[in-house]
C-alpha positions in Angstrom: 17.8 3.3 41.1 20.1 1.7 38.5 21.8 3.9 36.1 21.7 3.0 32.4 24.9 2.3 30.6 25.8 4.9 28.0 26.1 3.8 24.3 29.9 4.5 24.2 30.4 2.3 27.3 28.3 -0.5 25.7 30.4 -0.3 22.6 33.6 -0.5 24.6 32.3 -3.4 26.7 31.1 -5.3 23.7 34.2 -4.8 21.7 36.7 -7.7 22.2 40.2 -6.6 23.4 43.1 -6.4 21.0 44.8 -9.3 22.8 41.8 -11.6 22.3 41.7 -10.8 18.6 45.4 -11.5 18.3 45.0 -14.8 20.1 42.1 -15.7 17.9 44.1 -14.8 14.8 47.1 -16.9 15.9 44.7 -19.8 16.5 43.3 -19.4 13.0 46.9 -19.4 11.6 47.6 -22.7 13.4 44.4 -24.2 11.9 45.4 -23.0 8.5 49.1 -23.8 8.0 49.0 -23.8 4.1 48.0 -20.1 4.1 50.8 -19.3 6.5 53.5 -21.3 4.7 52.4 -19.9 1.4 52.7 -16.3 2.6 56.1 -17.1 4.1 57.4 -18.5 0.8 56.3 -15.3 -1.0 58.0 -13.2 1.7 61.1 -15.3 1.2 61.1 -14.4 -2.5 60.6 -10.7 -1.5 63.6 -11.0 0.9 65.7 -12.6 -1.8 65.0 -9.7 -4.2 65.7 -7.1 -1.5 69.0 -8.6 -0.4 70.0 -9.2 -4.0 69.2 -5.6 -4.9 71.6 -4.5 -2.2 74.4 -6.8 -3.4 74.1 -6.1 -7.1 73.6 -3.2 -9.5 71.1 -3.1 -12.4 74.0 -2.8 -14.9 75.3 -6.2 -13.7 72.4 -7.8 -15.5 73.5 -6.4 -18.9 75.5 -8.6 -21.4 79.3 -8.5 -21.3 79.4 -7.0 -17.8 81.7 -9.7 -16.5 83.6 -12.7 -17.7 81.1 -15.3 -18.9 80.4 -18.8 -17.4 82.0 -18.1 -14.0 80.9 -20.3 -11.2 79.6 -18.9 -7.9 82.1 -17.0 -5.9 82.4 -14.2 -3.3 82.1 -11.6 -6.1 79.3 -13.4 -7.9 77.1 -15.3 -5.5 75.3 -17.1 -8.3 78.0 -16.9 -10.9 77.7 -15.5 -14.4 76.0 -16.8 -17.5 77.3 -17.3 -21.0 76.4 -13.7 -21.9 78.6 -12.3 -19.1 75.6 -11.3 -16.9 75.6 -11.6 -13.1 73.0 -14.3 -12.5 72.0 -12.8 -9.1 71.4 -9.5 -10.8 69.3 -11.3 -13.5 67.2 -13.0 -10.8 66.7 -9.7 -8.9 65.5 -8.0 -12.1 63.6 -10.9 -13.6 61.6 -12.1 -10.6 59.5 -8.9 -10.2 59.0 -8.7 -13.9 57.7 -12.3 -14.1 55.4 -11.6 -11.1 54.2 -8.4 -12.8 53.2 -10.4 -15.8 51.1 -12.7 -13.6 49.6 -9.8 -11.7 48.6 -7.9 -14.8 47.2 -11.0 -16.6 45.4 -12.2 -13.4 43.9 -8.8 -12.7 42.6 -8.4 -16.2 41.3 -12.0 -16.3 39.5 -11.7 -12.9 38.0 -8.3 -13.7 36.6 -9.5 -17.0 35.6 -12.9 -15.6 33.8 -11.4 -12.6 31.8 -9.0 -14.8 30.8 -11.7 -17.2 30.0 -14.2 -14.4 27.8 -11.9 -12.4 25.8 -10.5 -15.3 25.4 -13.8 -17.2 24.6 -15.7 -14.0 22.2 -13.2 -12.6 20.3 -12.1 -15.6 20.5 -15.4 -17.6 18.9 -15.4 -21.0 20.7 -15.2 -24.3 23.7 -13.4 -22.7 24.2 -16.3 -20.3 23.9 -18.8 -23.1 26.4 -16.9 -25.3 28.9 -16.5 -22.4 28.7 -20.2 -21.4 29.0 -21.4 -25.0 32.1 -19.2 -25.7 33.8 -20.3 -22.4 33.1 -24.0 -23.1 34.3 -23.8 -26.7 37.5 -21.9 -25.9 38.3 -24.2 -23.0 38.5 -27.1 -25.4 41.2 -25.4 -27.5 44.8 -25.8 -26.2 45.5 -22.5 -24.5 49.3 -22.6 -25.2 48.6 -23.1 -28.9 46.3 -20.0 -29.0 48.8 -17.9 -27.1 51.6 -19.0 -29.4 49.6 -17.9 -32.4 48.8 -14.5 -30.8 52.5 -14.0 -29.8 53.7 -14.7 -33.3 51.2 -12.2 -34.7 52.5 -9.3 -32.6 54.8 -7.1 -34.7 57.8 -5.4 -33.3 59.8 -6.1 -30.1 58.0 -7.8 -27.3 57.8 -6.1 -23.9 56.8 -7.3 -20.5 53.5 -5.5 -20.7 52.7 -6.9 -24.1 53.5 -10.4 -22.8 51.0 -9.8 -19.9 48.3 -8.7 -22.4 48.9 -11.8 -24.5 48.5 -14.0 -21.5 45.4 -12.1 -20.4 43.7 -13.0 -23.7 42.6 -16.3 -22.2 43.0 -15.6 -18.5 39.3 -14.7 -18.1 37.9 -18.2 -19.0 38.5 -20.0 -15.7 37.3 -17.0 -13.5 34.1 -16.7 -15.6 33.3 -20.4 -15.3 34.1 -20.7 -11.6 32.4 -17.5 -10.5 29.3 -18.0 -12.7 28.6 -21.3 -10.9 28.7 -19.5 -7.6 26.4 -16.7 -8.8 23.8 -19.2 -9.9 23.8 -20.6 -6.4 23.8 -17.3 -4.5 21.1 -15.6 -6.5 18.6 -18.1 -5.1 19.4 -17.1 -1.5 16.8 -15.4 0.6 18.6 -12.1 1.1 18.9 -11.7 -2.7 15.2 -12.3 -3.1 14.5 -9.8 -0.3 16.7 -7.2 -2.0 14.8 -7.8 -5.2 11.5 -7.5 -3.4 12.5 -4.1 -1.8 13.0 -2.7 -5.3 16.7 -2.7 -5.7 17.9 -2.9 -9.3 20.0 -5.7 -10.7 23.3 -3.8 -10.7 22.6 -2.7 -7.1 22.0 -6.3 -6.0 25.1 -7.5 -7.7 27.4 -4.8 -6.2 25.9 -4.4 -2.7 24.6 -7.9 -1.9 26.3 -10.6 -4.1 29.8 -9.3 -4.6 30.7 -8.9 -0.9 29.5 -12.5 -0.2 31.5 -13.9 -3.1 34.6 -11.9 -2.4 36.4 -14.9 -0.9 35.9 -16.8 -4.1 37.1 -13.8 -6.1 40.3 -13.5 -4.1 41.0 -17.2 -4.4 40.3 -17.1 -8.1 42.7 -14.2 -8.4 45.5 -16.1 -6.8 45.0 -19.0 -9.2 44.8 -16.6 -12.1 48.1 -15.0 -11.2 49.7 -18.5 -11.0 48.3 -19.5 -14.3 49.5 -16.2 -15.9 53.0 -16.8 -14.7 53.0 -20.3 -16.0 51.7 -19.3 -19.4 54.3 -16.5 -19.7 57.2 -18.9 -18.8 55.9 -21.4 -21.3 55.9 -18.8 -24.1 59.2 -17.3 -23.1 60.8 -20.8 -23.0 59.7 -21.2 -26.6 61.5 -18.0 -27.6 58.4 -15.9 -27.9 59.0 -13.5 -25.0 60.7 -10.2 -24.5 64.4 -10.9 -25.5 65.6 -7.7 -23.9 64.0 -8.4 -20.5 65.6 -10.7 -17.9 62.5 -12.5 -16.9 62.6 -16.0 -15.4 61.2 -17.5 -18.6 63.7 -15.8 -20.8 66.5 -16.9 -18.5 65.4 -20.5 -19.0 65.3 -19.9 -22.7 68.9 -18.7 -22.8 70.0 -21.7 -20.7 68.5 -24.0 -23.3 69.9 -22.0 -26.2 73.5 -22.3 -24.9 73.1 -25.8 -23.5 73.7 -24.9 -19.9 72.6 -28.3 -18.7 74.8 -30.2 -21.0 77.8 -28.0 -20.2 77.4 -28.4 -16.5 76.6 -24.7 -15.8 74.2 -25.6 -13.0 74.5 -22.2 -11.4 72.8 -20.7 -14.5 69.7 -23.0 -14.8 69.2 -23.9 -11.1 68.4 -20.4 -9.7 65.4 -19.6 -12.0 64.0 -23.0 -11.4 64.3 -22.7 -7.6 62.6 -19.3 -7.7 59.8 -20.5 -10.0 59.1 -23.6 -7.9 59.1 -21.5 -4.7 56.7 -19.0 -6.3 54.3 -21.7 -7.5 54.3 -23.6 -4.3 53.7 -20.4 -2.4 50.7 -19.4 -4.6 49.3 -23.0 -4.5 49.4 -23.1 -0.7 47.8 -19.7 -0.5 45.0 -20.8 -2.8 44.6 -23.9 -0.6 44.5 -21.8 2.5 42.0 -19.4 1.0 39.7 -22.4 0.2 38.8 -22.6 3.9 37.7 -18.9 3.7 35.8 -19.4 0.5 34.2 -22.8 1.0 31.3 -22.6 3.5 31.8 -26.3 4.3 35.4 -25.8 5.4 35.0 -22.2 6.8 35.6 -21.8 10.5 35.4 -18.5 12.4 38.6 -16.8 13.4 
């Protein structure tokens, strides 16, 4: 007489071993090199900040800390700027602040855009018409011009958080547009119709059925929104509309232009922020490209 296998044993037998999952994950990484390279570039920035924080002190990023316009040396790895600040200390302090602006603006934009996209796309009607019209109209207006007007209107000293809120004023437009188009497609799926037939309310269907299936799109949109937020903040700061007391990457570029670092041959002043910015943007771009396989059903392959 055969003995039935107990449920725990079945679960253990059906569960793939950890080694198999690891091999499958490594195969997926080999199939998706943009995602891997993008993550490595961001880790490189993190390593640069960590090593720089060990080498420098926060007071090194203050004006008149050292002799100005000194080239790179054993004491100052990236030299000093015209204001007497250690450029490595400025990069260590400014890189996280610039990324923070992008994260705050991207988070606000994606949260607002997701809510608008789901409710307008699912319920339709006048709310959807209004949302679509506002997004289409605002997208025709130059975003930098609107942000410049907003930044000029802010009284008092600018801070990193205030800069992030200014950038977030328009950061919800693209997430709303992109996610709304996906909601219009997914609400016609059979499982959404079945959930509606079983008596689930609209908010329950959105939270429990639609959002989990669109999470890859939301994550990919968030990465793009962070990149756009960083770019917008650098543009405003390079125009002299940023936080003057903060050593962000954009304000560093502004001071290099103000003192003519390029004309005076102070390459060690303008080159580091540009290298960090390019590395950051390339990393975020590659991650967004890598996430496209996860988000796009036509490209998606199981791990």
